[in-house]
MARBASE-852329 format. One record per residue (C-alpha): x, y, z. Coordinates in steps of 0.05 Angstrom, whole numbers, plus 5000, padded with zeros to 4 digits. Each point is the difference from the previous one (the first is absolute). Layout:
<sites>
XYZ;...
</sites>
This chain:
<sites>
480848514740;500450675036;507250135019;500450575049;506950305011;501950315067;502350724989;504850405044;499350774997;506850165032;503050304938;499250745014;502750445055;496150195062;502250445059;499849425049;504849584959;504550594992;500250065076;500949265014;504549764945;503150624969;498450524948;496549754938;499349285025;495649544958;500349254989;505050134944;505250195053;499949295028;500149714930;506050404976;504349885061;499149245000;506349584994;501449274985;500749595064;502549344970;503249774936;495050034943;495250445038;497050514952;499450685033;498350544990;493949874956;499250564950;493650214965;499949994924;502550654969;501850255070;492650125012;500550245072;493150304997;496350465046;493049755014;497150695006;500950054925;493549774969;503449794935;503649465042;493549735028;496850014931;506049614972;499649495057;492649884989;501049924926;505649495002;496749625057;493549914961;503749844935;503349425036;494049715035;500150345068;492850105021;501250555050;504250325055;499149955075;502750655029;503250015069;496450525042;503350315062;495050285050;501850145073;493650225034;499250574950;507450114985;501849774930;506649844965;501449904925;492850154981;501450454940;500749464945;493349685018;496550665006;502850234933;497949344969;492950115025;499950694967;502849774933;495749534960;505749904950;503149545052;495549464974;500549375042;495849675054;502550115070;498749865073;503250205066;504049615052;500450375066;507149895025;497650055072;506649915035;503850535039;505150374957;506749755025;507349974980;498749314970;502850274935;506949935033;498449395041;498050355065;492849845018;500950295070;500450744979;492850244989;499550634959;492450044996;495849555046;493549674977;493950175041;493249764976;495250445040;492449895001;494150154955;501750744990;506949824974;497449414959;495050464966;505450504984;504049454967;494049734962;498250704975;507050084972;499549344963;492950104975;501850404936;504749434981;494649475013;495250404955;504950044942;498149564940;507049714998;499749765073;499749245006;493449735024;497449305016;492449954992;499650755003;504250035064;506450414998;506149585016;503950215062;506349645024;502750005070;507549874999;500449755071;493149915030;502349625061;503450645025;493250365006;496749875068;493550324977;499949654932;493149685002;496650645025;503750434949;498049544943;492749985022;499850765004;503350084932;494949524971;494450445028;503350624970;500849654933;492749824998;498150715018;504450224940;496049564953;504349374998;497749315021;505950005047;507649924996;504049404976;505149915056;506649644985;505749835048;506950034970;503749685059;496049565047;505249665043;499449424953;492749855010;498650275070;493950414980;497949554944;499049425048;495550405044;492749804998;498150745000;505250194947;497850704977;504050014936;497749834930;507049774977;507049865026;506250084957;505649495003;505250565000;506049734962;505749905007;499250145075;494949445007;504649484967;506150265037;496549895067;497849304981;507049824976;503450235064;494549915052;504049495041;506350424997;496150625021;497249645061;507049745019;503250694990;494650335041;501149515057;507650124997;499050755001;495549965060;505349605038;505750454979;496050625017;498549735069;507349825011;502450694980;494750335044;502249585060;507350194991;499550724977;493050235019;498750194927;493449764971;501649844926;492649994983;499950755008;505250064946;497049524950;505449485018;504550344949;506149735037;498449284979;496050104936;505150244949;501149564939;507250014978;498349914927;493750034957;496049355007;499149684934;493449634991;498449544942;495250374954;496849364973;498949705069;496450635020;495649964939;498849255010;497250155070;495250504969;498049534944;498549445048;496250445047;492849785013;495150575014;498050015073;492950174979;495950284943;502350695023;507349884983;503250424945;506449714970;506450434998;505850044952;506850345002;504750254948;506549925040;502850225067;506350355022;499350505057;507550125010;499350714972;496150165064;503249535050;506949844974;502949375031;493649915041;496149894936;498349364962;499949844926;496449514955;504949674951;500249884943;494550434970;498750124926;494050204959;499649294972;499749705070;494650515019;495949864937;500149255011;497850075072;494750534987;497049564946;499649435050;497150455053;494550244953;498049294985;500449845075;495350585015;495149804947;499649305029;500450125076;497650715016;493150315000;502250694973;503950204939;503650555038;507549935011;504450505037;507050054974;506050285035;501150514971;499850554948;505650445026;503249755064;506950144972;503649985067;497349315014;501049714930;492549944990;498950424938;496949884932;502350664969;505449934946;507350015022;506850024966;501149245005;493349684982;496650584965;492549834994;501549275014;495749925062;494150394970;500549574937;500049385044;493350205030;497150134931;502449334973;497749615061;493050304995;499649864925;502149265009;495549865059;494150304963;501649554941;500049405047;493350225029;496850084931;502949344976;497449635061;493150314991;500049814926;502149295019;494449955050;495050254949;502549474951;499149455052;493050245016;498350024925;502549284992;495849775060;493850334971;501049664933;
</sites>
């Protein structure tokens, strides 16, 4: 089983974040300022030994790779921020490429959304727009990525470097861009690229007859959350449309221009049953042979969104271990690939982190290791049992 952990690079300062959020802003700022919102809510979450690291320090990246591999993580999927040639948070990945001591397989997920104030719950304030350009711009992007693709640590499927689109449905020129990148990859000596979609509007692209992707990730826990509340989302959307129209008729103000903030605030963090979320994932049938199962450690995005956030409860390493073990068995039985994307390695401000903290220590990493050991024992035992049955038949 290849468990690939999503990796956030926002743990070092950059001039843009200093301008937008204040001097010396990193993800640790959100983590440290978090407060409990309801009785029993554990915030802030603190890294073990107060390890508020800086990702431009290579010793940190070496340590991350070491403990990840020791506990069964196959590799990291780095979020990559590219805005038509403008980059953000690129230093950790570039330093990793240059330092072979950071010894772990990796791939890239292009977070191809506009950079907004979503960190504080405001999707309407665009800080850097996302423009996709044409072949000239696509080639510039490919040329930047090519040294990563050529690295021996870079993940490849049948010789094809793995490239993940975070939100492919947002790209109007998607098919043409992918076709052109495939040409460039062949020219560079690869048999092509292995394209993976991370979010697919819950099967929109995967159900196309001309689906250009090799794989589609069931991005958890977002996938399960959507399925759990699909009916409520539809109802809420209808209510918002009616309220927005009513307000516009009376005041002349179009709430859609303001992200409907006036009617979207949650008065307290929404608590979602952790096990129910996992049960949805465990019962998920792959849409096609291109489906990649997802997993998640936990979820609590209140450090970013405060009372607008939502939390999975309860959540312990033991719960995670039990569910991950079931998911591995589920994947072995139902899915055509042994890849599994897990949320996440270090999404501290959304609760999705595997790194050790002051409450659970290495509990979640140990849970991965134990789940992998046990499921491998089951597999070996089943194969041995099958061999015994065949031997009995032959005799």
